[in-house]
C-alpha positions as CSV (number, residue, x, y, z in Angstrom):
1,M,80.7,11.5,-47.3
2,S,79.8,11.5,-43.7
3,E,77.8,14.7,-42.3
4,Q,80.2,15.2,-39.7
5,H,83.3,14.4,-41.9
6,M,81.9,17.6,-43.8
7,R,81.0,20.0,-41.6
8,R,84.8,19.5,-40.1
9,S,86.0,19.9,-43.5
10,R,84.1,23.0,-44.0
11,L,85.6,23.8,-40.9
12,G,88.7,23.4,-40.9
13,V,88.3,25.9,-44.6
14,V,87.4,27.7,-43.3
15,A,88.9,27.8,-40.5
16,A,92.3,28.0,-41.7
17,P,91.5,31.7,-43.9
18,R,90.4,32.9,-40.6
19,R,94.3,31.7,-39.1
20,A,96.0,33.6,-41.7
21,V,94.3,36.6,-41.5
22,T,95.4,36.4,-38.0
23,L,98.4,35.9,-38.3
24,A,98.6,38.1,-41.2
25,L,97.2,41.3,-38.8
26,A,99.1,40.2,-35.9
27,T,102.3,40.3,-37.8
28,V,101.4,43.6,-39.5
29,L,100.7,44.8,-35.5
30,L,104.1,44.1,-33.9
31,A,105.9,44.5,-36.5
32,G,104.3,48.2,-35.5
33,C,106.5,47.7,-32.0
34,G,109.3,47.9,-33.6
35,S,112.2,50.2,-32.9
36,G,110.9,51.5,-36.8
37,A,113.5,53.0,-39.0
38,P,117.0,54.4,-38.6
39,L,117.4,58.7,-38.3
40,P,120.1,60.4,-41.3
41,P,122.3,61.6,-38.5
42,S,121.9,65.5,-38.7
43,E,118.2,64.7,-38.2
44,A,119.0,62.0,-35.5
45,V,120.6,64.8,-33.5
46,A,118.5,67.8,-34.1
47,T,115.4,66.1,-33.0
48,Y,116.9,64.7,-30.1
49,E,117.8,68.2,-28.4
50,A,115.1,69.3,-28.6
51,V,112.9,66.3,-26.9
52,A,116.1,67.3,-24.2
53,E,115.8,71.0,-24.3
54,D,111.7,70.7,-23.9
55,L,112.1,67.6,-21.3
56,L,114.8,69.9,-19.1
57,A,112.4,72.8,-19.1
58,A,109.4,70.4,-18.2
59,T,111.6,69.4,-14.8
60,T,111.9,73.1,-13.4
61,S,108.1,73.0,-12.9
62,V,108.3,70.4,-10.9
63,H,111.2,70.8,-8.9
64,A,113.9,74.1,-9.8
65,M,117.4,72.4,-10.5
66,N,120.9,73.0,-12.8
67,W,121.5,70.1,-15.5
68,E,124.7,69.2,-16.5
69,R,125.2,66.8,-20.2
70,R,127.4,64.3,-20.5
71,G,128.1,61.3,-22.9
72,Q,126.6,62.2,-26.1
73,E,128.1,59.5,-28.4
74,I,127.9,56.0,-30.6
75,L,126.7,54.1,-28.5
76,E,128.8,50.6,-29.7
77,P,131.3,53.3,-32.6
78,G,131.0,50.3,-35.8
79,A,128.4,48.3,-35.2
80,E,126.1,47.1,-37.6
81,D,122.9,48.7,-35.9
82,C,124.3,52.0,-35.1
83,R,123.1,53.5,-31.9
84,Y,123.3,56.8,-30.6
85,R,122.8,58.1,-27.5
86,A,121.7,62.2,-27.2
87,G,123.6,62.8,-23.6
88,V,122.8,61.7,-20.0
89,W,121.9,64.6,-18.2
90,Q,122.6,64.2,-14.0
91,A,120.7,66.9,-11.9
92,D,122.5,69.0,-8.6
93,G,120.6,66.8,-6.2
94,N,118.6,64.4,-6.1
95,L,114.8,64.7,-7.3
96,Y,113.3,64.4,-4.4
97,P,116.2,65.6,-1.6
98,V,115.5,63.4,1.6
99,P,116.6,60.2,1.4
100,G,114.3,57.6,2.7
101,Q,110.8,59.4,2.0
102,G,109.9,57.8,-0.8
103,M,109.1,58.4,-4.4
104,D,106.3,60.2,-5.8
105,W,106.8,59.9,-9.3
106,D,103.2,61.6,-10.1
107,P,104.7,65.3,-10.3
108,W,106.8,64.4,-12.6
109,R,104.6,62.3,-15.0
110,E,101.9,65.6,-14.4
111,A,105.0,67.3,-16.5
112,L,106.9,64.8,-18.7
113,D,104.8,62.8,-20.1
114,P,102.8,65.6,-22.0
115,V,105.9,66.3,-23.8
116,L,106.6,62.7,-24.2
117,E,103.9,62.8,-26.3
118,E,104.3,65.2,-28.5
119,H,107.2,64.1,-29.2
120,G,106.1,60.5,-30.2
121,F,107.1,58.6,-26.5
122,S,104.9,56.8,-24.4
123,S,104.6,57.9,-21.2
124,L,106.8,57.2,-18.8
125,G,106.5,54.3,-17.6
126,R,106.1,51.7,-13.7
127,E,108.8,52.7,-11.4
128,R,112.0,49.8,-12.0
129,R,114.6,49.1,-9.5
130,S,118.1,47.8,-9.3
131,G,118.9,48.0,-6.6
132,A,118.7,51.4,-4.5
133,V,118.3,52.2,-7.9
134,T,114.7,53.0,-9.3
135,W,113.2,55.6,-12.9
136,L,111.2,55.2,-14.9
137,E,111.4,55.3,-18.5
138,A,109.5,55.6,-21.6
139,D,109.6,54.3,-25.2
140,G,109.8,56.2,-28.9
141,E,110.3,55.9,-32.0
142,H,113.4,54.9,-33.4
143,G,114.2,52.7,-30.6
144,A,115.1,55.9,-28.3
145,R,114.9,55.7,-25.3
146,V,114.2,58.3,-22.4
147,R,115.7,58.0,-18.3
148,L,114.3,59.4,-15.1
149,T,115.9,58.4,-12.6
150,A,115.2,59.5,-8.9
151,E,119.1,60.4,-7.8
152,G,118.2,63.3,-10.8
153,E,119.4,61.7,-14.2
154,L,118.1,61.8,-17.2
155,R,118.9,59.8,-19.6
156,I,117.9,59.6,-23.5
157,T,120.2,56.4,-25.3
158,D,119.1,54.0,-27.8
159,I,118.4,55.8,-31.2
160,R,118.8,53.9,-34.6
161,V,121.4,56.2,-36.9
162,D,121.6,55.3,-40.6
163,A,125.5,56.3,-39.7
164,E,128.0,55.6,-42.4
165,P,130.3,55.1,-40.3
166,C,128.9,54.1,-37.2
167,E,131.1,56.8,-35.4
168,D,130.3,60.2,-33.4
169,S,132.2,61.7,-36.9
170,A,129.2,60.6,-38.7
171,L,126.3,63.0,-36.2
172,G,129.2,65.6,-36.1
173,L,130.3,64.4,-32.5
């Protein structure tokens, strides 16, 4: 066998395990980025009630507002991948009361990011926009997402729950 052929063979043999290890590591890392295991129904409700209370309390350090809750429910009753929305809270005004003044998200990030981190969420991400609506979003365990809009809406949603049947009654709602 030629020296060049042996070199290629050895590289192929050595490279194959490295590729396998790299692929296995990537698979493990990506698995950690998934939505996580579903929560038992009672734990889901209690856990995300605490998240909501802490987030709403933190908003007062930026702008004192009253918040009204609506929309606590299973997102798609009967679904195999059961998801729960802990609620949508609407403030009695926009986060910034003067239209067109521009949105400075820094005070909101400073107030909410520590609370989000404490509850296993990422920091609020970059500003997103759809039409006239702008918002920030953070991802948490169990597929949960927190969204805060400039129009004063706080939403906690997409929480995976192990509810059978996948209905509001399974969560005691």
